[in-house]
N, C-alpha and C positions, 0 to 999 in steps of 0.2 A: 634879909641875908639868906642866901641860898644854902640849904643844908640837906644832906641825906644821912639819916641815922639808922644803922642796922641794929637789930637785936634778935635774940632767940637762939644764939649759938650756945654750945656747951659740950659736955662729955656724954656720949651715948654708946651703948654696946652695939656690936655688929648685929644687923637686922632691925635695929631700932629706927625711930622716926624723930624728926625735928621740923619745926616750921620757923623759917626766918622771916623777919619783917624789915621793911625799909620805909621809914617815915620821911616824906619829903616836906620841906617848908621853903617858902620864898619863891616858889614857882608851882605850876600845875603839871603834875606828871602825866595828865591825860593827853597832852600834846607831844609827849616825848616817847621815843623808843626806849624801853626800860630793859635792863639786862642784869643778870647775876654773873659775876666772874669769881674765880677762886685761884688762890696761889698757895701751893704746898711748899714746904721748906726746900730750898735748892732748885725749885722749878719755876718756869715762867708762868705769869698769870694767864689763865685760860678762860675762854667764854663757856659758861655752863648753860645758860638759857636766856632767850630774848623774847620780849613781848612787844609787838608793834603798837603804835599809838591808837590804832583802831581796835586793839585787843582781839582782833579776829584771827590772828595767826600767832603761833609760838614755835620757836625752834630750839632744839636741844642738842647738846653734845652727845655723840653716840654712847659715851660712857654712862650717861645718866638717863637716857631714854627709857620710859616705862617706870622709872623710879622717882623722878623729880617732876613737879608741876609748878610752873610760874603763873601767877595771877596778880591782878591789881584791883583795888577798890578805889575808884576815882573820887568817890564821895569822902573817903578818909584820906585821900592823897597818899596811899600806902601801897607798896609792892610787896608781894609774898613769894616765898619759895618753899613749897611743901616737899619734904624729902622723906622717902620711905626706903625700907630695905637697905639701910646704910651699910657701907663697906669701909674697912680701914683705909682704903685708897681714896675715900672721900674726905679724909682729914685735910683741912686747909683753912686759910682765912678766906672768908666769903665777902665779896664786895658788891655793893649796889652801884649801878651806873645809869645815868640818864643822858640821852643823846638826842639833840635836835638836828635832824638831817638837813633842814633848810638853812639854819643859822650856823651849823657846824659848831655848836656849843655842847660841851659835855661836863657832867659833874660826877664826882665820886664820893662814896661814903668812906668812913674810916675803917670799916671791916669788922667782922665778927668771927671769932674762932669756933670752928667745928672740929671736934676730935672724936673719932670712932675707934674705940678700943675696949677690949675686955679686961 
């Protein structure tokens, strides 16, 4: 059974850090384009960061460049999002996404809440 399970969210003060994890099962994320999305209350889901299957390139939304880093551990079949210098506007539910460009298959995790507040 294919699953993506996010963890690591929580409440953090402005300027703080968090590391999100996304554990994949039922498939190998090494062959997928892996991304993090987020959705704030009343807003559309937006792409935060993407890592290609080769892991040689990563793309980020302008709002998180220089603060967020996407990475993957293929041996652990896990995707990460390191977030530093967090801002209140980073508050959202963060979702992990796996996309196979050749098969046009994608999977979503259930999301993890990140709240940045003093």
